[in-house]
C-alpha positions as CSV (number, residue, x, y, z in Angstrom):
1,M,-5.7,29.5,-28.7
2,T,-7.7,31.9,-30.8
3,G,-8.5,29.2,-33.3
4,L,-9.8,26.9,-30.5
5,I,-12.1,29.7,-29.1
6,H,-13.4,30.3,-32.6
7,F,-14.1,26.6,-33.1
8,F,-16.2,26.3,-29.9
9,R,-18.0,29.5,-30.7
10,H,-19.2,28.0,-34.0
11,L,-19.7,24.5,-32.6
12,F,-23.2,24.4,-33.9
13,D,-22.6,26.5,-37.1
14,T,-23.3,24.5,-40.2
15,T,-22.4,27.2,-42.7
16,G,-20.5,25.6,-45.7
17,Y,-21.5,22.0,-44.7
18,V,-24.0,19.7,-46.2
19,R,-25.9,16.9,-44.6
20,R,-24.3,13.5,-44.7
21,G,-27.0,12.0,-46.8
22,E,-26.4,14.6,-49.5
23,C,-22.8,13.6,-50.0
24,G,-22.2,11.5,-53.0
25,G,-24.9,9.3,-54.5
26,W,-26.8,8.3,-51.4
27,T,-30.1,6.7,-52.2
28,A,-33.2,6.7,-50.0
29,D,-32.7,3.0,-49.2
30,L,-29.1,3.6,-48.1
31,S,-30.1,6.5,-46.0
32,W,-32.8,4.5,-44.4
33,L,-30.4,1.6,-43.6
34,Q,-27.8,3.9,-42.2
35,N,-30.2,5.8,-40.0
36,V,-32.0,2.8,-38.6
37,S,-28.7,1.0,-37.9
38,D,-27.3,4.0,-36.1
39,L,-30.4,4.5,-34.0
40,L,-30.6,0.8,-33.0
41,I,-26.9,0.8,-32.1
42,W,-27.3,4.0,-30.1
43,A,-30.3,2.5,-28.2
44,A,-28.4,-0.6,-27.4
45,Y,-25.3,1.4,-26.3
46,I,-27.5,3.4,-23.9
47,A,-29.3,0.3,-22.5
48,I,-26.1,-1.6,-21.8
49,P,-24.6,1.0,-19.4
50,L,-27.9,1.4,-17.7
51,V,-28.0,-2.3,-16.9
52,L,-24.3,-2.3,-15.8
53,L,-24.9,0.7,-13.6
54,F,-28.0,-0.8,-12.0
55,Y,-26.0,-4.0,-11.3
56,A,-23.1,-2.1,-9.8
57,R,-25.4,-0.1,-7.6
58,H,-27.2,-3.1,-6.1
59,Q,-24.2,-5.6,-5.9
60,K,-22.6,-4.6,-2.6
61,K,-19.6,-6.8,-2.8
62,L,-18.7,-6.1,-6.5
63,P,-15.0,-6.1,-7.2
64,F,-13.6,-3.3,-9.4
65,R,-16.8,-1.3,-9.0
66,H,-15.1,1.8,-10.6
67,L,-14.5,-0.2,-13.8
68,F,-18.3,-0.7,-14.2
69,W,-18.8,3.0,-14.1
70,L,-16.0,3.6,-16.6
71,F,-17.4,0.9,-18.9
72,G,-20.8,2.6,-18.7
73,L,-19.3,6.0,-19.7
74,F,-17.3,4.3,-22.5
75,I,-20.3,2.5,-24.0
76,A,-22.6,5.5,-23.7
77,A,-20.0,7.7,-25.5
78,C,-19.7,5.1,-28.3
79,G,-23.5,5.0,-28.6
80,T,-23.6,8.8,-28.8
81,T,-21.2,8.8,-31.8
82,H,-23.7,6.6,-33.6
83,F,-26.5,8.9,-32.6
84,M,-24.5,11.8,-34.0
85,S,-24.1,9.9,-37.3
86,Y,-27.9,9.9,-37.5
87,I,-28.1,13.6,-36.6
88,T,-25.6,14.6,-39.3
89,T,-27.9,13.1,-41.9
90,L,-30.5,15.7,-40.9
91,Y,-28.2,18.5,-39.6
92,P,-24.5,18.9,-40.6
93,A,-23.2,19.5,-37.0
94,Y,-19.8,18.0,-37.8
95,R,-17.9,20.1,-35.3
96,L,-20.1,18.8,-32.5
97,E,-19.7,15.2,-33.9
98,G,-15.9,15.7,-33.8
99,V,-16.0,16.8,-30.1
100,I,-18.2,13.8,-29.2
101,K,-15.7,11.5,-30.9
102,L,-12.8,13.1,-29.0
103,I,-14.7,12.5,-25.7
104,T,-15.3,8.9,-26.8
105,A,-11.6,8.5,-27.6
106,I,-10.6,9.8,-24.2
107,A,-13.1,7.5,-22.4
108,S,-11.9,4.6,-24.5
109,W,-8.3,5.0,-23.6
110,G,-9.2,5.7,-20.0
111,T,-10.9,2.3,-20.0
112,V,-7.9,0.7,-21.6
113,V,-5.6,2.1,-18.9
114,A,-8.0,1.0,-16.1
115,I,-8.2,-2.5,-17.5
116,A,-4.4,-2.8,-17.8
117,A,-4.1,-1.6,-14.2
118,I,-6.4,-4.3,-12.7
119,T,-5.4,-7.1,-15.0
120,P,-2.8,-8.6,-12.5
121,R,-5.3,-8.6,-9.7
122,A,-8.0,-10.0,-11.9
123,L,-5.8,-12.8,-13.0
124,N,-5.3,-13.8,-9.3
125,M,-9.0,-14.0,-8.7
126,R,-10.4,-17.4,-8.3
127,M,-13.0,-18.8,-10.6
128,P,-16.4,-20.0,-9.3
129,E,-15.3,-23.6,-9.9
130,E,-12.3,-23.0,-7.7
131,L,-14.4,-21.5,-5.0
132,E,-16.8,-24.4,-5.1
133,Q,-13.9,-26.8,-4.8
134,E,-12.6,-24.9,-1.9
135,I,-16.0,-25.0,-0.2
136,R,-16.2,-28.7,-0.7
137,E,-12.7,-29.2,0.7
138,K,-13.5,-27.0,3.7
139,G,-16.7,-29.1,4.2
140,E,-14.6,-32.3,4.2
141,I,-12.1,-30.7,6.6
142,Q,-14.9,-29.7,9.0
143,R,-16.3,-33.2,8.9
144,E,-12.8,-34.7,9.6
145,L,-12.4,-32.2,12.4
146,A,-15.7,-33.2,13.9
147,L,-14.7,-36.9,13.8
148,L,-11.3,-36.0,15.3
149,N,-13.1,-34.0,18.0
150,D,-15.3,-36.9,18.8
151,S,-12.3,-39.1,19.0
152,L,-10.5,-36.7,21.2
153,V,-13.5,-36.5,23.6
154,T,-13.5,-40.3,23.7
155,R,-9.8,-40.4,24.3
156,T,-10.0,-37.8,27.0
157,K,-12.7,-39.8,28.8
158,Q,-10.5,-42.9,28.5
159,L,-7.5,-40.9,29.9
160,E,-9.6,-39.6,32.8
161,N,-10.7,-43.1,33.6
162,A,-7.1,-44.3,33.4
163,N,-6.0,-41.5,35.7
164,R,-8.7,-42.4,38.2
165,E,-7.5,-46.0,38.1
166,L,-3.9,-44.9,38.5
167,E,-5.0,-42.7,41.4
168,G,-6.7,-45.7,42.9
169,F,-3.6,-47.7,42.5
170,N,-1.5,-45.1,44.1
171,N,-3.8,-45.0,47.1
172,M,-3.6,-48.8,47.3
173,V,0.2,-48.6,47.2
174,A,0.2,-45.9,49.8
175,H,-2.1,-47.6,52.3
176,D,-1.9,-51.3,51.5
177,L,1.7,-51.9,50.7
178,R,3.7,-49.5,52.8
179,S,2.3,-50.8,56.1
180,P,3.1,-54.5,55.5
181,L,6.6,-53.6,54.2
182,R,7.3,-51.7,57.4
183,T,6.2,-54.7,59.4
184,I,8.5,-57.0,57.4
185,V,11.4,-54.7,57.8
186,T,10.8,-54.2,61.5
187,A,10.2,-57.9,62.2
188,S,13.3,-59.0,60.3
189,Q,15.5,-56.4,62.1
190,I,14.2,-57.6,65.5
191,A,14.8,-61.2,64.5
192,L,18.4,-60.4,63.6
193,E,19.0,-58.4,66.8
194,D,17.4,-61.0,69.0
195,A,18.8,-64.0,67.2
196,P,20.8,-66.3,69.5
197,S,24.6,-66.2,69.1
198,D,24.7,-69.8,68.0
199,L,22.2,-69.2,65.1
200,D,23.7,-70.7,62.0
201,P,25.2,-68.3,59.4
202,E,22.8,-69.4,56.6
203,T,19.8,-68.4,58.6
204,K,21.4,-65.0,59.5
205,Y,22.2,-64.5,55.9
206,R,18.6,-65.2,54.8
207,L,17.2,-62.9,57.5
208,G,19.6,-60.2,56.3
209,R,18.5,-60.7,52.7
210,L,14.9,-60.5,53.8
211,C,15.4,-57.2,55.6
212,A,17.4,-55.7,52.7
213,S,14.9,-56.8,50.1
214,A,12.0,-55.4,52.2
215,Q,13.8,-52.1,52.6
216,R,14.5,-51.9,48.9
217,M,10.9,-52.6,48.1
218,A,9.8,-49.9,50.6
219,S,12.2,-47.5,48.9
220,L,10.8,-48.5,45.5
221,V,7.2,-47.8,46.6
222,E,8.2,-44.4,48.0
223,D,9.9,-43.6,44.7
224,L,6.9,-44.7,42.7
225,L,4.6,-42.5,44.8
226,E,7.1,-39.6,44.4
227,F,7.2,-40.1,40.6
228,S,3.4,-40.2,40.4
229,R,3.0,-37.1,42.6
230,L,5.4,-35.0,40.5
231,G,3.2,-35.7,37.5
232,R,0.0,-34.6,39.3
233,E,1.0,-31.6,41.3
234,E,0.5,-28.1,39.9
235,I,3.5,-25.9,39.9
236,H,3.5,-22.3,41.2
237,P,6.5,-20.4,39.8
238,T,8.2,-17.9,42.0
239,P,11.7,-16.3,42.0
240,V,14.0,-18.9,43.5
241,D,17.5,-18.4,44.9
242,L,19.1,-21.4,43.3
243,T,22.4,-20.9,45.1
244,A,20.7,-21.0,48.5
245,L,18.6,-24.0,47.5
246,S,21.7,-25.9,46.3
247,L,23.6,-25.1,49.5
248,A,20.7,-26.4,51.6
249,V,20.6,-29.6,49.5
250,A,24.4,-30.0,49.8
251,R,24.1,-29.9,53.6
252,D,21.5,-32.6,53.6
253,I,23.6,-34.8,51.3
254,Q,26.7,-34.4,53.3
255,E,25.0,-36.0,56.3
256,E,25.0,-39.2,54.3
257,Y,28.1,-38.6,52.1
258,A,30.4,-36.7,54.4
259,L,33.4,-36.7,52.0
260,A,31.4,-35.0,49.2
261,S,32.7,-31.5,48.3
262,F,30.4,-29.0,46.7
263,Q,31.4,-26.0,44.6
264,I,28.2,-23.9,44.1
265,E,28.2,-20.7,42.1
266,P,26.9,-17.6,43.9
267,G,24.1,-15.4,42.7
268,M,22.1,-18.0,40.8
269,T,18.3,-17.1,40.5
270,V,15.7,-18.8,38.4
271,E,11.9,-18.8,38.1
272,G,10.3,-22.0,39.2
273,D,8.5,-24.0,41.9
274,P,11.0,-24.3,44.8
275,R,9.6,-27.6,46.1
276,L,10.0,-29.3,42.7
277,L,13.3,-27.7,42.0
278,R,14.6,-29.1,45.3
279,V,13.6,-32.6,44.2
280,A,15.5,-32.2,40.9
281,L,18.6,-30.7,42.6
282,Y,18.6,-33.4,45.3
283,N,18.5,-36.2,42.8
284,L,21.2,-34.8,40.6
285,M,23.6,-33.9,43.5
286,Q,23.0,-37.1,45.4
287,N,23.7,-39.2,42.3
288,A,26.9,-37.2,41.8
289,S,27.9,-38.0,45.4
290,K,26.8,-41.6,45.2
291,Y,28.6,-42.6,42.0
292,A,32.1,-41.6,43.1
293,R,35.2,-43.2,41.9
294,D,37.1,-45.4,44.5
295,G,39.7,-43.6,46.4
296,L,38.7,-40.2,45.0
297,Q,36.9,-37.5,46.9
298,P,33.6,-36.6,45.2
299,V,33.6,-33.0,43.9
300,I,30.3,-31.7,42.7
301,E,29.9,-28.4,40.8
302,V,26.7,-26.5,40.5
303,G,26.7,-23.4,38.3
304,R,25.2,-21.6,35.4
305,I,26.4,-21.6,31.7
306,E,25.3,-19.9,28.5
307,T,24.0,-22.0,25.6
308,S,22.7,-21.2,22.2
309,N,19.2,-21.4,23.6
310,G,20.0,-19.2,26.6
311,P,21.2,-19.8,30.2
312,A,21.3,-23.4,31.6
313,I,22.1,-24.9,35.0
314,R,25.0,-27.4,35.1
315,V,25.6,-30.1,37.7
316,A,29.0,-31.8,37.2
317,D,31.0,-34.4,39.1
318,N,34.2,-36.4,38.9
319,G,32.6,-39.7,39.4
320,I,32.5,-43.0,37.5
321,G,30.5,-41.6,34.6
322,F,28.5,-43.7,32.1
323,D,28.7,-44.8,28.5
324,M,26.9,-42.3,26.2
325,A,25.6,-45.2,24.2
326,Y,23.0,-45.6,26.9
327,I,22.0,-41.9,27.1
328,D,18.4,-42.7,26.0
329,R,18.0,-45.0,29.0
330,I,19.2,-43.0,31.9
331,F,16.1,-40.8,32.2
332,Q,13.7,-43.8,32.0
333,P,12.1,-45.1,35.2
334,F,13.9,-48.1,36.8
335,E,16.7,-48.0,34.3
336,R,20.1,-48.6,36.1
337,L,23.4,-48.6,34.3
338,H,25.5,-49.8,37.2
339,N,25.3,-52.9,39.4
340,D,23.4,-53.3,42.6
341,D,26.4,-52.6,44.8
342,I,25.4,-48.9,44.6
343,P,22.0,-48.4,46.3
344,G,19.1,-46.9,44.3
345,T,15.9,-47.7,42.5
346,G,16.6,-46.2,39.1
347,I,13.9,-43.6,39.3
348,G,15.8,-40.5,40.5
349,L,16.7,-39.2,37.1
350,A,13.2,-39.9,35.8
351,N,11.9,-37.6,38.6
352,V,14.4,-34.9,37.5
353,Q,13.1,-35.3,33.9
354,R,9.6,-34.9,35.0
355,V,10.3,-31.8,37.1
356,I,12.1,-30.1,34.3
357,E,9.4,-30.9,31.7
358,R,6.8,-29.6,34.1
359,H,8.7,-26.3,34.0
360,G,8.8,-26.3,30.2
361,G,12.5,-26.9,30.1
362,R,15.0,-29.4,28.7
363,L,17.3,-31.9,30.4
364,W,20.4,-33.4,28.9
365,A,23.7,-35.0,29.9
366,L,27.3,-35.6,28.8
367,S,29.6,-38.2,30.4
368,R,32.8,-40.2,30.0
369,L,33.4,-43.5,31.8
370,G,36.0,-43.0,34.5
371,V,36.0,-39.2,34.1
372,G,32.7,-37.9,35.3
373,S,29.3,-36.7,34.2
374,E,27.6,-33.3,33.5
375,F,23.9,-32.7,33.6
376,F,22.3,-29.6,32.2
377,F,18.8,-28.2,32.4
378,T,16.9,-25.1,31.3
379,L,13.7,-23.7,32.8
380,Q,10.8,-21.8,31.2
381,A,8.5,-21.8,34.2
382,T,4.8,-21.1,33.7
383,D,1.8,-22.0,35.8
384,R,1.1,-25.4,34.4
385,S,-1.5,-27.9,35.6
386,P,-1.0,-31.6,35.1
387,A,-3.5,-31.6,32.3
388,N,-1.2,-29.2,30.3
389,T,1.9,-31.3,30.6
């Protein structure tokens, strides 16, 4: 410690030292070359950090700004060592020169450490060519999006026109078809009731066919209107007592299918539109009552089960069932897997599908011929307008 204090006290003491130019056989030309070179290097080493620091100060988004300041210090220190080489040709301040070289060494290794620390980040930086390529790609994507947006606007207008045409068709069906069908049904029924007793069987049969066909057509029109309405109506989710709703539906169905027995789980509540959920339950429970096996009392179960995706509602029966090979058809409008001996238009399950989809849920089924069927649905009710479904 004493030696270090003595060293710094005599930092500028030149006793016992000679100037660098007096060592050995230096000539005037060699001294001139050394001094001019050291001064030029020193001047350049001072100018470079000034330029770097000016750039770092005015470039607001410069990455690794601290590295520019460190480089400036490192280069300035290196330049100072050359300046000290010139000074020692005039004044033998070798102690001061040694201190400056030590400072330069510290600045040099500090720069090395800083460069090593930022190298991984610097390697991940994109080159200007990559940035230009990304800009070009983004420009192409924006042009494609603009074209897609124009196409979407056109398609939306086409869909709006199609919806208006469909609405017009629905109005036509509602007002122009239902009234004539009612007239045909009424007239054919009156003709059958007022027919003379000696009317030949063939004519009676044809009148009966006419009445039945008109009634089937009227039912089909009503089902079409119902199917269209379910796709247009907004839903308004509220808490629904599904047990109470199922019991009410069961009472209505038993007026037509008195033998049907219903086993409904208590305490079922869901979030949904009660009007639309009644449509779905009615179609599922009526189908379960309608497609009963001969000689066997229809038993319909309505309950809740847990699935891998959360709770689901299950409607099961012990009816005639269907072949699972046709599972993709049963939810399509007007698709019927059984003969015409069982009344129906083939649109009931399509209505159920539409109601469940409007609630953001999922509908699926399992069945075995001669054993029965199970229908399952989930609900994720949100306030959905027809445009969002």
